N, CA, C and O atoms as CSV, one atom per row, in Angstrom:
chain,resi,resn,atom,element,x,y,z
A,1,MET,N,N,-18.306,-18.439,6.825
A,1,MET,CA,C,-17.278,-17.471,7.185
A,1,MET,C,C,-15.906,-17.937,6.697
A,1,MET,O,O,-15.083,-17.125,6.277
A,2,LEU,N,N,-15.667,-19.246,6.755
A,2,LEU,CA,C,-14.379,-19.775,6.303
A,2,LEU,C,C,-14.163,-19.480,4.822
A,2,LEU,O,O,-13.048,-19.170,4.401
A,3,LEU,N,N,-15.227,-19.577,4.038
A,3,LEU,CA,C,-15.114,-19.278,2.606
A,3,LEU,C,C,-14.678,-17.839,2.378
A,3,LEU,O,O,-13.888,-17.567,1.475
A,4,LYS,N,N,-15.184,-16.918,3.185
A,4,LYS,CA,C,-14.804,-15.508,3.054
A,4,LYS,C,C,-13.312,-15.331,3.306
A,4,LYS,O,O,-12.638,-14.625,2.555
A,5,PHE,N,N,-12.794,-15.960,4.346
A,5,PHE,CA,C,-11.362,-15.869,4.636
A,5,PHE,C,C,-10.541,-16.507,3.522
A,5,PHE,O,O,-9.482,-15.997,3.156
A,6,LEU,N,N,-11.031,-17.620,2.986
A,6,LEU,CA,C,-10.322,-18.297,1.902
A,6,LEU,C,C,-10.264,-17.419,0.651
A,6,LEU,O,O,-9.225,-17.340,-0.005
A,7,LEU,N,N,-11.378,-16.761,0.320
A,7,LEU,CA,C,-11.399,-15.863,-0.836
A,7,LEU,C,C,-10.396,-14.721,-0.673
A,7,LEU,O,O,-9.668,-14.387,-1.608
A,8,VAL,N,N,-10.364,-14.130,0.512
A,8,VAL,CA,C,-9.423,-13.031,0.773
A,8,VAL,C,C,-7.982,-13.549,0.717
A,8,VAL,O,O,-7.107,-12.882,0.165
A,9,ALA,N,N,-7.734,-14.728,1.280
A,9,ALA,CA,C,-6.383,-15.292,1.291
A,9,ALA,C,C,-5.884,-15.607,-0.122
A,9,ALA,O,O,-4.749,-15.281,-0.469
A,10,VAL,N,N,-6.723,-16.231,-0.923
A,10,VAL,CA,C,-6.337,-16.557,-2.307
A,10,VAL,C,C,-6.104,-15.275,-3.099
A,10,VAL,O,O,-5.112,-15.145,-3.817
A,11,GLY,N,N,-7.028,-14.335,-2.958
A,11,GLY,CA,C,-6.850,-13.048,-3.637
A,11,GLY,C,C,-5.599,-12.338,-3.168
A,11,GLY,O,O,-4.886,-11.734,-3.969
A,12,GLY,N,N,-5.326,-12.406,-1.869
A,12,GLY,CA,C,-4.131,-11.766,-1.316
A,12,GLY,C,C,-2.853,-12.345,-1.898
A,12,GLY,O,O,-1.904,-11.615,-2.181
A,13,ALA,N,N,-2.834,-13.646,-2.073
A,13,ALA,CA,C,-1.650,-14.283,-2.670
A,13,ALA,C,C,-1.466,-13.816,-4.110
A,13,ALA,O,O,-0.349,-13.513,-4.531
A,14,ILE,N,N,-2.541,-13.758,-4.851
A,14,ILE,CA,C,-2.471,-13.293,-6.240
A,14,ILE,C,C,-2.013,-11.834,-6.284
A,14,ILE,O,O,-1.150,-11.474,-7.084
A,15,GLY,N,N,-2.590,-11.007,-5.430
A,15,GLY,CA,C,-2.231,-9.589,-5.401
A,15,GLY,C,C,-0.781,-9.358,-5.023
A,15,GLY,O,O,-0.120,-8.487,-5.588
A,16,ALA,N,N,-0.283,-10.134,-4.069
A,16,ALA,CA,C,1.113,-9.980,-3.657
A,16,ALA,C,C,2.068,-10.319,-4.795
A,16,ALA,O,O,3.070,-9.631,-4.996
A,17,VAL,N,N,1.760,-11.374,-5.536
A,17,VAL,CA,C,2.595,-11.749,-6.686
A,17,VAL,C,C,2.513,-10.671,-7.770
A,17,VAL,O,O,3.517,-10.341,-8.400
A,18,CYS,N,N,1.319,-10.127,-7.983
A,18,CYS,CA,C,1.173,-9.042,-8.969
A,18,CYS,C,C,2.005,-7.833,-8.565
A,18,CYS,O,O,2.701,-7.245,-9.392
A,19,ARG,N,N,1.929,-7.466,-7.283
A,19,ARG,CA,C,2.670,-6.297,-6.780
A,19,ARG,C,C,4.178,-6.506,-6.940
A,19,ARG,O,O,4.893,-5.596,-7.358
A,20,PHE,N,N,4.651,-7.691,-6.610
A,20,PHE,CA,C,6.064,-8.013,-6.738
A,20,PHE,C,C,6.496,-7.968,-8.202
A,20,PHE,O,O,7.581,-7.480,-8.517
A,21,THR,N,N,5.659,-8.470,-9.083
A,21,THR,CA,C,5.958,-8.460,-10.517
A,21,THR,C,C,6.040,-7.033,-11.049
A,21,THR,O,O,6.934,-6.706,-11.829
A,22,ILE,N,N,5.107,-6.190,-10.626
A,22,ILE,CA,C,5.138,-4.782,-11.038
A,22,ILE,C,C,6.437,-4.122,-10.574
A,22,ILE,O,O,7.041,-3.348,-11.317
A,23,SER,N,N,6.860,-4.422,-9.363
A,23,SER,CA,C,8.113,-3.855,-8.842
A,23,SER,C,C,9.310,-4.278,-9.675
A,23,SER,O,O,10.144,-3.450,-10.042
A,24,ILE,N,N,9.393,-5.555,-9.971
A,24,ILE,CA,C,10.519,-6.083,-10.752
A,24,ILE,C,C,10.563,-5.434,-12.139
A,24,ILE,O,O,11.615,-4.980,-12.589
A,25,ILE,N,N,9.417,-5.396,-12.802
A,25,ILE,CA,C,9.364,-4.829,-14.153
A,25,ILE,C,C,9.704,-3.339,-14.140
A,25,ILE,O,O,10.434,-2.864,-15.010
A,26,SER,N,N,9.182,-2.603,-13.164
A,26,SER,CA,C,9.438,-1.162,-13.130
A,26,SER,C,C,10.911,-0.858,-12.868
A,26,SER,O,O,11.452,0.096,-13.427
A,27,VAL,N,N,11.561,-1.653,-12.030
A,27,VAL,CA,C,12.991,-1.431,-11.781
A,27,VAL,C,C,13.793,-1.731,-13.047
A,27,VAL,O,O,14.737,-1.011,-13.371
A,28,ARG,N,N,13.423,-2.775,-13.749
A,28,ARG,CA,C,14.119,-3.105,-14.997
A,28,ARG,C,C,13.935,-2.018,-16.050
A,28,ARG,O,O,14.861,-1.704,-16.798
A,29,LEU,N,N,12.730,-1.446,-16.104
A,29,LEU,CA,C,12.448,-0.426,-17.111
A,29,LEU,C,C,12.972,0.956,-16.732
A,29,LEU,O,O,13.491,1.682,-17.580
A,30,PHE,N,N,12.834,1.320,-15.446
A,30,PHE,CA,C,13.093,2.702,-15.040
A,30,PHE,C,C,14.215,2.870,-14.022
A,30,PHE,O,O,14.621,4.000,-13.749
A,31,GLY,N,N,14.724,1.790,-13.458
A,31,GLY,CA,C,15.764,1.898,-12.444
A,31,GLY,C,C,15.211,2.219,-11.066
A,31,GLY,O,O,14.005,2.154,-10.829
A,32,PHE,N,N,16.127,2.571,-10.155
A,32,PHE,CA,C,15.770,2.802,-8.762
A,32,PHE,C,C,15.593,4.275,-8.398
A,32,PHE,O,O,15.341,4.583,-7.233
A,33,ALA,N,N,15.715,5.180,-9.342
A,33,ALA,CA,C,15.730,6.614,-9.034
A,33,ALA,C,C,14.412,7.125,-8.458
A,33,ALA,O,O,14.400,8.116,-7.728
A,34,TYR,N,N,13.310,6.460,-8.776
A,34,TYR,CA,C,11.994,6.883,-8.294
A,34,TYR,C,C,11.166,5.622,-8.067
A,34,TYR,O,O,11.315,4.660,-8.820
A,35,PRO,N,N,10.302,5.592,-7.058
A,35,PRO,CA,C,9.513,4.380,-6.783
A,35,PRO,C,C,8.350,4.182,-7.768
A,35,PRO,O,O,7.179,4.225,-7.390
A,36,TRP,N,N,8.704,3.968,-9.020
A,36,TRP,CA,C,7.694,3.806,-10.057
A,36,TRP,C,C,6.783,2.622,-9.788
A,36,TRP,O,O,5.586,2.690,-10.067
A,37,GLY,N,N,7.323,1.544,-9.255
A,37,GLY,CA,C,6.519,0.349,-8.993
A,37,GLY,C,C,5.352,0.637,-8.071
A,37,GLY,O,O,4.241,0.162,-8.304
A,38,THR,N,N,5.595,1.410,-7.030
A,38,THR,CA,C,4.533,1.767,-6.091
A,38,THR,C,C,3.494,2.639,-6.772
A,38,THR,O,O,2.293,2.418,-6.618
A,39,LEU,N,N,3.947,3.616,-7.515
A,39,LEU,CA,C,3.033,4.510,-8.216
A,39,LEU,C,C,2.186,3.738,-9.223
A,39,LEU,O,O,0.975,3.941,-9.309
A,40,ILE,N,N,2.815,2.869,-9.969
A,40,ILE,CA,C,2.099,2.076,-10.973
A,40,ILE,C,C,1.098,1.135,-10.297
A,40,ILE,O,O,-0.053,1.041,-10.724
A,41,ALA,N,N,1.533,0.440,-9.245
A,41,ALA,CA,C,0.632,-0.479,-8.535
A,41,ALA,C,C,-0.551,0.273,-7.933
A,41,ALA,O,O,-1.693,-0.179,-8.025
A,42,ASN,N,N,-0.277,1.417,-7.321
A,42,ASN,CA,C,-1.362,2.210,-6.736
A,42,ASN,C,C,-2.328,2.708,-7.803
A,42,ASN,O,O,-3.543,2.694,-7.601
A,43,GLY,N,N,-1.790,3.149,-8.938
A,43,GLY,CA,C,-2.646,3.630,-10.023
A,43,GLY,C,C,-3.506,2.527,-10.609
A,43,GLY,O,O,-4.712,2.700,-10.787
A,44,ILE,N,N,-2.891,1.397,-10.907
A,44,ILE,CA,C,-3.636,0.271,-11.466
A,44,ILE,C,C,-4.661,-0.241,-10.453
A,44,ILE,O,O,-5.816,-0.489,-10.802
A,45,GLY,N,N,-4.238,-0.399,-9.203
A,45,GLY,CA,C,-5.143,-0.905,-8.167
A,45,GLY,C,C,-6.327,0.018,-7.942
A,45,GLY,O,O,-7.459,-0.445,-7.801
A,46,SER,N,N,-6.077,1.309,-7.907
A,46,SER,CA,C,-7.162,2.274,-7.699
A,46,SER,C,C,-8.102,2.309,-8.898
A,46,SER,O,O,-9.317,2.413,-8.730
A,47,PHE,N,N,-7.549,2.221,-10.104
A,47,PHE,CA,C,-8.377,2.162,-11.317
A,47,PHE,C,C,-9.276,0.927,-11.283
A,47,PHE,O,O,-10.471,1.008,-11.566
A,48,CYS,N,N,-8.686,-0.209,-10.935
A,48,CYS,CA,C,-9.460,-1.452,-10.878
A,48,CYS,C,C,-10.514,-1.408,-9.766
A,48,CYS,O,O,-11.601,-1.963,-9.925
A,49,MET,N,N,-10.201,-0.754,-8.647
A,49,MET,CA,C,-11.187,-0.614,-7.578
A,49,MET,C,C,-12.364,0.230,-8.065
A,49,MET,O,O,-13.515,-0.066,-7.744
A,50,GLY,N,N,-12.081,1.268,-8.831
A,50,GLY,CA,C,-13.156,2.068,-9.410
A,50,GLY,C,C,-14.027,1.247,-10.344
A,50,GLY,O,O,-15.252,1.358,-10.319
A,51,LEU,N,N,-13.389,0.422,-11.170
A,51,LEU,CA,C,-14.145,-0.467,-12.051
A,51,LEU,C,C,-15.018,-1.415,-11.240
A,51,LEU,O,O,-16.187,-1.622,-11.565
A,52,LEU,N,N,-14.454,-1.982,-10.196
A,52,LEU,CA,C,-15.173,-2.936,-9.361
A,52,LEU,C,C,-16.373,-2.281,-8.679
A,52,LEU,O,O,-17.475,-2.831,-8.692
A,53,ILE,N,N,-16.159,-1.118,-8.089
A,53,ILE,CA,C,-17.258,-0.419,-7.420
A,53,ILE,C,C,-18.336,-0.045,-8.432
A,53,ILE,O,O,-19.527,-0.199,-8.160
A,54,GLY,N,N,-17.920,0.446,-9.598
A,54,GLY,CA,C,-18.883,0.778,-10.650
A,54,GLY,C,C,-19.686,-0.431,-11.091
A,54,GLY,O,O,-20.896,-0.337,-11.293
A,55,ALA,N,N,-19.015,-1.572,-11.243
A,55,ALA,CA,C,-19.705,-2.799,-11.643
A,55,ALA,C,C,-20.661,-3.262,-10.557
A,55,ALA,O,O,-21.767,-3.718,-10.849
A,56,MET,N,N,-20.234,-3.144,-9.297
A,56,MET,CA,C,-21.097,-3.550,-8.190
A,56,MET,C,C,-22.331,-2.668,-8.097
A,56,MET,O,O,-23.433,-3.163,-7.861
A,57,LEU,N,N,-22.156,-1.368,-8.281
A,57,LEU,CA,C,-23.306,-0.459,-8.245
A,57,LEU,C,C,-24.235,-0.721,-9.420
A,57,LEU,O,O,-25.456,-0.647,-9.286
A,58,GLY,N,N,-23.653,-1.027,-10.562
A,58,GLY,CA,C,-24.454,-1.343,-11.739
A,58,GLY,C,C,-25.259,-2.615,-11.561
A,58,GLY,O,O,-26.339,-2.764,-12.133
A,59,ALA,N,N,-24.728,-3.532,-10.764
A,59,ALA,CA,C,-25.423,-4.801,-10.511
A,59,ALA,C,C,-26.345,-4.695,-9.305
A,59,ALA,O,O,-26.996,-5.674,-8.940
A,60,GLY,N,N,-26.411,-3.528,-8.684
A,60,GLY,CA,C,-27.285,-3.333,-7.533
A,60,GLY,C,C,-26.707,-3.851,-6.230
A,60,GLY,O,O,-27.446,-4.001,-5.256
A,61,VAL,N,N,-25.431,-4.125,-6.179
A,61,VAL,CA,C,-24.734,-4.636,-4.993
A,61,VAL,C,C,-25.539,-5.763,-4.351
A,61,VAL,O,O,-25.888,-5.700,-3.172
A,62,GLN,N,N,-25.821,-6.772,-5.128
A,62,GLN,CA,C,-26.546,-7.932,-4.621
A,62,GLN,C,C,-25.622,-8.795,-3.780
A,62,GLN,O,O,-24.401,-8.735,-3.926
A,63,LYS,N,N,-26.204,-9.596,-2.903
A,63,LYS,CA,C,-25.419,-10.427,-1.989
A,63,LYS,C,C,-24.476,-11.369,-2.724
A,63,LYS,O,O,-23.384,-11.654,-2.233
A,64,ASN,N,N,-24.884,-11.858,-3.902
A,64,ASN,CA,C,-24.026,-12.797,-4.623
A,64,ASN,C,C,-22.770,-12.138,-5.192
A,64,ASN,O,O,-21.904,-12.829,-5.729
A,65,ILE,N,N,-22.659,-10.826,-5.083
A,65,ILE,CA,C,-21.474,-10.118,-5.552
A,65,ILE,C,C,-20.397,-10.085,-4.459
A,65,ILE,O,O,-19.224,-9.861,-4.758
A,66,GLU,N,N,-20.783,-10.305,-3.207
A,66,GLU,CA,C,-19.827,-10.237,-2.103
A,66,GLU,C,C,-18.600,-11.125,-2.312
A,66,GLU,O,O,-17.489,-10.664,-2.050
A,67,PRO,N,N,-18.738,-12.366,-2.765
A,67,PRO,CA,C,-17.530,-13.180,-2.985
A,67,PRO,C,C,-16.558,-12.553,-3.992
A,67,PRO,O,O,-15.342,-12.645,-3.824
A,68,VAL,N,N,-17.093,-11.923,-5.026
A,68,VAL,CA,C,-16.239,-11.260,-6.014
A,68,VAL,C,C,-15.494,-10.100,-5.365
A,68,VAL,O,O,-14.298,-9.916,-5.589
A,69,TYR,N,N,-16.215,-9.313,-4.553
A,69,TYR,CA,C,-15.575,-8.184,-3.871
A,69,TYR,C,C,-14.500,-8.673,-2.901
A,69,TYR,O,O,-13.429,-8.075,-2.810
A,70,LEU,N,N,-14.780,-9.750,-2.183
A,70,LEU,CA,C,-13.793,-10.274,-1.236
A,70,LEU,C,C,-12.545,-10.777,-1.963
A,70,LEU,O,O,-11.424,-10.510,-1.530
A,71,LEU,N,N,-12.735,-11.496,-3.055
A,71,LEU,CA,C,-11.603,-12.027,-3.815
A,71,LEU,C,C,-10.824,-10.918,-4.510
A,71,LEU,O,O,-9.604,-10.829,-4.371
A,72,VAL,N,N,-11.529,-10.074,-5.257
A,72,VAL,CA,C,-10.865,-9.063,-6.080
A,72,VAL,C,C,-10.555,-7.796,-5.288
A,72,VAL,O,O,-9.409,-7.348,-5.264
A,73,GLY,N,N,-11.561,-7.216,-4.643
A,73,GLY,CA,C,-11.377,-5.930,-3.958
A,73,GLY,C,C,-10.510,-6.025,-2.721
A,73,GLY,O,O,-9.510,-5.318,-2.589
A,74,VAL,N,N,-10.905,-6.914,-1.809
A,74,VAL,CA,C,-10.157,-7.036,-0.552
A,74,VAL,C,C,-8.877,-7.839,-0.750
A,74,VAL,O,O,-7.813,-7.447,-0.270
A,75,GLY,N,N,-8.982,-8.967,-1.461
A,75,GLY,CA,C,-7.823,-9.845,-1.631
A,75,GLY,C,C,-6.797,-9.338,-2.618
A,75,GLY,O,O,-5.712,-8.911,-2.225
A,76,ILE,N,N,-7.130,-9.381,-3.904
A,76,ILE,CA,C,-6.151,-9.034,-4.947
A,76,ILE,C,C,-5.730,-7.569,-4.850
A,76,ILE,O,O,-4.546,-7.261,-4.713
A,77,LEU,N,N,-6.719,-6.666,-4.922
A,77,LEU,CA,C,-6.370,-5.239,-4.924
A,77,LEU,C,C,-5.829,-4.788,-3.568
A,77,LEU,O,O,-4.908,-3.975,-3.497
A,78,GLY,N,N,-6.408,-5.321,-2.498
A,78,GLY,CA,C,-5.927,-4.953,-1.165
A,78,GLY,C,C,-4.502,-5.403,-0.911
A,78,GLY,O,O,-3.746,-4.731,-0.209
A,79,SER,N,N,-4.135,-6.541,-1.484
A,79,SER,CA,C,-2.770,-7.041,-1.318
A,79,SER,C,C,-1.798,-6.328,-2.249
A,79,SER,O,O,-0.671,-6.021,-1.861
A,80,ALA,N,N,-2.235,-6.068,-3.470
A,80,ALA,CA,C,-1.367,-5.387,-4.419
A,80,ALA,C,C,-1.102,-3.958,-3.968
A,80,ALA,O,O,-0.017,-3.419,-4.187
A,81,THR,N,N,-2.097,-3.352,-3.339
A,81,THR,CA,C,-1.958,-1.997,-2.828
A,81,THR,C,C,-3.110,-1.668,-1.903
A,81,THR,O,O,-4.269,-1.813,-2.292
A,82,THR,N,N,-2.823,-1.232,-0.695
A,82,THR,CA,C,-3.914,-0.793,0.176
A,82,THR,C,C,-4.427,0.561,-0.280
A,82,THR,O,O,-5.470,1.023,0.182
A,83,PHE,N,N,-3.705,1.189,-1.176
A,83,PHE,CA,C,-4.151,2.475,-1.706
A,83,PHE,C,C,-5.452,2.318,-2.476
A,83,PHE,O,O,-6.250,3.253,-2.543
A,84,SER,N,N,-5.673,1.144,-3.059
A,84,SER,CA,C,-6.915,0.921,-3.781
A,84,SER,C,C,-8.099,0.909,-2.825
A,84,SER,O,O,-9.156,1.453,-3.145
A,85,ALA,N,N,-7.936,0.296,-1.656
A,85,ALA,CA,C,-9.007,0.309,-0.658
A,85,ALA,C,C,-9.259,1.740,-0.188
A,85,ALA,O,O,-10.406,2.171,-0.074
A,86,PHE,N,N,-8.194,2.459,0.078
A,86,PHE,CA,C,-8.295,3.864,0.479
A,86,PHE,C,C,-9.026,4.680,-0.582
A,86,PHE,O,O,-9.898,5.487,-0.262
A,87,SER,N,N,-8.666,4.466,-1.841
A,87,SER,CA,C,-9.301,5.203,-2.935
A,87,SER,C,C,-10.781,4.862,-3.038
A,87,SER,O,O,-11.616,5.750,-3.211
A,88,GLY,N,N,-11.102,3.586,-2.933
A,88,GLY,CA,C,-12.486,3.153,-3.006
A,88,GLY,C,C,-13.323,3.704,-1.864
A,88,GLY,O,O,-14.453,4.145,-2.077
A,89,GLU,N,N,-12.781,3.681,-0.657
A,89,GLU,CA,C,-13.501,4.206,0.503
A,89,GLU,C,C,-13.706,5.716,0.380
A,89,GLU,O,O,-14.770,6.233,0.720
A,90,THR,N,N,-12.691,6.410,-0.102
A,90,THR,CA,C,-12.812,7.859,-0.285
A,90,THR,C,C,-13.864,8.174,-1.348
A,90,THR,O,O,-14.666,9.092,-1.174
A,91,LEU,N,N,-13.864,7.421,-2.439
A,91,LEU,CA,C,-14.864,7.597,-3.489
A,91,LEU,C,C,-16.266,7.351,-2.938
A,91,LEU,O,O,-17.193,8.100,-3.246
A,92,GLN,N,N,-16.424,6.313,-2.132
A,92,GLN,CA,C,-17.743,6.016,-1.570
A,92,GLN,C,C,-18.216,7.141,-0.650
A,92,GLN,O,O,-19.392,7.503,-0.671
A,93,LEU,N,N,-17.316,7.691,0.152
A,93,LEU,CA,C,-17.675,8.832,0.992
A,93,LEU,C,C,-18.144,10.002,0.122
A,93,LEU,O,O,-19.153,10.642,0.419
A,94,TRP,N,N,-17.404,10.271,-0.950
A,94,TRP,CA,C,-17.732,11.379,-1.848
A,94,TRP,C,C,-19.097,11.151,-2.505
A,94,TRP,O,O,-19.916,12.066,-2.589
A,95,MET,N,N,-19.325,9.938,-2.960
A,95,MET,CA,C,-20.595,9.625,-3.619
A,95,MET,C,C,-21.767,9.666,-2.636
A,95,MET,O,O,-22.907,9.895,-3.042
A,96,ASP,N,N,-21.496,9.447,-1.357
A,96,ASP,CA,C,-22.528,9.542,-0.320
A,96,ASP,C,C,-22.761,10.983,0.114
A,96,ASP,O,O,-23.418,11.241,1.123
A,97,GLN,N,N,-22.214,11.921,-0.660
A,97,GLN,CA,C,-22.342,13.358,-0.358
A,97,GLN,C,C,-21.681,13.726,0.966
A,97,GLN,O,O,-22.136,14.628,1.669
A,98,ARG,N,N,-20.614,13.026,1.294
A,98,ARG,CA,C,-19.859,13.300,2.520
A,98,ARG,C,C,-18.472,13.803,2.118
A,98,ARG,O,O,-17.452,13.210,2.467
A,99,GLN,N,N,-18.464,14.916,1.371
A,99,GLN,CA,C,-17.229,15.457,0.824
A,99,GLN,C,C,-16.211,15.806,1.903
A,99,GLN,O,O,-15.021,15.539,1.736
A,100,LEU,N,N,-16.658,16.394,3.000
A,100,LEU,CA,C,-15.731,16.753,4.072
A,100,LEU,C,C,-15.072,15.501,4.658
A,100,LEU,O,O,-13.876,15.500,4.948
A,101,ALA,N,N,-15.855,14.445,4.828
A,101,ALA,CA,C,-15.297,13.183,5.332
A,101,ALA,C,C,-14.313,12.595,4.324
A,101,ALA,O,O,-13.285,12.039,4.711
A,102,ALA,N,N,-14.626,12.717,3.027
A,102,ALA,CA,C,-13.729,12.203,1.990
A,102,ALA,C,C,-12.398,12.947,2.008
A,102,ALA,O,O,-11.332,12.335,1.943
A,103,ILE,N,N,-12.471,14.269,2.096
A,103,ILE,CA,C,-11.249,15.083,2.150
A,103,ILE,C,C,-10.472,14.776,3.428
A,103,ILE,O,O,-9.245,14.670,3.410
A,104,GLY,N,N,-11.191,14.636,4.525
A,104,GLY,CA,C,-10.548,14.269,5.789
A,104,GLY,C,C,-9.877,12.908,5.710
A,104,GLY,O,O,-8.820,12.692,6.303
A,105,ASN,N,N,-10.495,11.991,4.974
A,105,ASN,CA,C,-9.913,10.662,4.802
A,105,ASN,C,C,-8.594,10.742,4.041
A,105,ASN,O,O,-7.637,10.040,4.368
A,106,VAL,N,N,-8.550,11.590,3.034
A,106,VAL,CA,C,-7.322,11.760,2.254
A,106,VAL,C,C,-6.194,12.288,3.147
A,106,VAL,O,O,-5.123,11.687,3.243
A,107,PHE,N,N,-6.459,13.411,3.787
A,107,PHE,CA,C,-5.420,14.011,4.626
A,107,PHE,C,C,-5.101,13.140,5.840
A,107,PHE,O,O,-3.941,13.000,6.225
A,108,GLY,N,N,-6.135,12.558,6.436
A,108,GLY,CA,C,-5.927,11.709,7.605
A,108,GLY,C,C,-5.046,10.514,7.305
A,108,GLY,O,O,-4.127,10.211,8.066
A,109,ASN,N,N,-5.318,9.831,6.198
A,109,ASN,CA,C,-4.513,8.665,5.850
A,109,ASN,C,C,-3.075,9.031,5.540
A,109,ASN,O,O,-2.149,8.341,5.966
A,110,VAL,N,N,-2.885,10.109,4.805
A,110,VAL,CA,C,-1.521,10.519,4.467
A,110,VAL,C,C,-0.764,10.924,5.731
A,110,VAL,O,O,0.363,10.482,5.954
A,111,ILE,N,N,-1.379,11.753,6.545
A,111,ILE,CA,C,-0.699,12.255,7.749
A,111,ILE,C,C,-0.447,11.129,8.750
A,111,ILE,O,O,0.667,10.985,9.254
A,112,VAL,N,N,-1.477,10.328,9.042
A,112,VAL,CA,C,-1.314,9.243,10.018
A,112,VAL,C,C,-0.291,8.217,9.524
A,112,VAL,O,O,0.583,7.799,10.283
A,113,SER,N,N,-0.396,7.815,8.266
A,113,SER,CA,C,0.513,6.790,7.744
A,113,SER,C,C,1.959,7.268,7.699
A,113,SER,O,O,2.870,6.547,8.105
A,114,LEU,N,N,2.165,8.479,7.207
A,114,LEU,CA,C,3.522,9.010,7.141
A,114,LEU,C,C,4.089,9.223,8.541
A,114,LEU,O,O,5.252,8.910,8.795
A,115,THR,N,N,3.276,9.754,9.446
A,115,THR,CA,C,3.724,9.962,10.822
A,115,THR,C,C,4.063,8.631,11.485
A,115,THR,O,O,5.082,8.518,12.168
A,116,ALA,N,N,3.212,7.620,11.287
A,116,ALA,CA,C,3.476,6.299,11.866
A,116,ALA,C,C,4.772,5.706,11.316
A,116,ALA,O,O,5.547,5.096,12.053
A,117,CYS,N,N,4.996,5.887,10.028
A,117,CYS,CA,C,6.233,5.395,9.406
A,117,CYS,C,C,7.448,6.087,10.007
A,117,CYS,O,O,8.452,5.439,10.303
A,118,ILE,N,N,7.359,7.401,10.188
A,118,ILE,CA,C,8.463,8.175,10.771
A,118,ILE,C,C,8.709,7.744,12.209
A,118,ILE,O,O,9.861,7.606,12.621
A,119,ILE,N,N,7.642,7.528,12.984
A,119,ILE,CA,C,7.793,7.092,14.375
A,119,ILE,C,C,8.443,5.711,14.435
A,119,ILE,O,O,9.362,5.483,15.221
A,120,GLY,N,N,7.955,4.790,13.596
A,120,GLY,CA,C,8.554,3.449,13.563
A,120,GLY,C,C,10.021,3.495,13.195
A,120,GLY,O,O,10.845,2.813,13.806
A,121,PHE,N,N,10.348,4.297,12.197
A,121,PHE,CA,C,11.743,4.461,11.787
A,121,PHE,C,C,12.572,5.035,12.926
A,121,PHE,O,O,13.679,4.568,13.192
A,122,SER,N,N,12.029,6.059,13.604
A,122,SER,CA,C,12.743,6.711,14.710
A,122,SER,C,C,12.992,5.747,15.854
A,122,SER,O,O,14.059,5.766,16.467
A,123,ILE,N,N,12.009,4.905,16.143
A,123,ILE,CA,C,12.182,3.906,17.205
A,123,ILE,C,C,13.316,2.951,16.854
A,123,ILE,O,O,14.157,2.639,17.698
A,124,MET,N,N,13.336,2.492,15.611
A,124,MET,CA,C,14.407,1.578,15.200
A,124,MET,C,C,15.759,2.269,15.208
A,124,MET,O,O,16.761,1.655,15.577
A,125,GLN,N,N,15.808,3.528,14.811
A,125,GLN,CA,C,17.068,4.258,14.816
A,125,GLN,C,C,17.565,4.490,16.237
A,125,GLN,O,O,18.761,4.390,16.512
A,126,ALA,N,N,16.639,4.799,17.132
A,126,ALA,CA,C,17.005,5.037,18.541
A,126,ALA,C,C,17.553,3.765,19.170
A,126,ALA,O,O,18.432,3.816,20.030
A,127,GLY,N,N,17.024,2.620,18.733
A,127,GLY,CA,C,17.482,1.339,19.274
A,127,GLY,C,C,18.640,0.766,18.478
A,127,GLY,O,O,19.070,-0.359,18.733
A,128,GLY,N,N,19.138,1.508,17.537
A,128,GLY,CA,C,20.245,1.032,16.712
A,128,GLY,C,C,19.798,0.221,15.522
A,128,GLY,O,O,20.616,-0.138,14.675
A,129,GLY,N,N,18.493,-0.081,15.441
A,129,GLY,CA,C,17.982,-0.853,14.297
A,129,GLY,C,C,18.517,-2.259,14.248
A,129,GLY,O,O,18.386,-2.934,13.227
A,130,SER,N,N,19.129,-2.728,15.349
A,130,SER,CA,C,19.793,-4.025,15.316
A,130,SER,C,C,18.839,-5.190,15.527
A,130,SER,O,O,19.198,-6.330,15.233
A,131,ALA,N,N,17.633,-4.938,16.028
A,131,ALA,CA,C,16.718,-6.049,16.303
A,131,ALA,C,C,16.383,-6.821,15.046
A,131,ALA,O,O,16.341,-8.051,15.074
A,132,VAL,N,N,16.146,-6.142,13.960
A,132,VAL,CA,C,15.798,-6.800,12.709
A,132,VAL,C,C,17.052,-7.309,12.023
A,132,VAL,O,O,17.069,-8.430,11.516
A,133,ALA,N,N,18.083,-6.514,12.001
A,133,ALA,CA,C,19.319,-6.876,11.283
A,133,ALA,C,C,19.982,-8.096,11.899
A,133,ALA,O,O,20.607,-8.879,11.183
A,134,ASN,N,N,19.865,-8.277,13.197
A,134,ASN,CA,C,20.549,-9.386,13.870
A,134,ASN,C,C,19.680,-10.609,14.048
A,134,ASN,O,O,20.123,-11.589,14.647
A,135,SER,N,N,18.454,-10.586,13.548
A,135,SER,CA,C,17.588,-11.756,13.758
A,135,SER,C,C,17.782,-12.798,12.680
A,135,SER,O,O,17.132,-13.843,12.707
């Protein structure tokens, strides 16, 4: 079990550095007018998750593939963007002939995540937002 956590942790560190690098490069190339870094990271991460899932299915999803999935899928891609995990899970639902669940996953994640972000922001605004700024 410790090896699994280590694989995710190492992958997470790599993914975080990749995500930060994408942000820096996108701001230098395109400026701050639009969050290109997020869009690019989500696109690349989701594309790579599709490649990973396709490769795993092609290999028959054998047990010896789990370390690769933990390092690359959960660690690197999950850290670079959780959108890749969301995309992969939605694709798996769709491929399992659970189209309604896949569509629900899309709308559910967008609505819940955006609503949670708005609530968190509202809480900080109501409290003056000083807890973070003054720490």
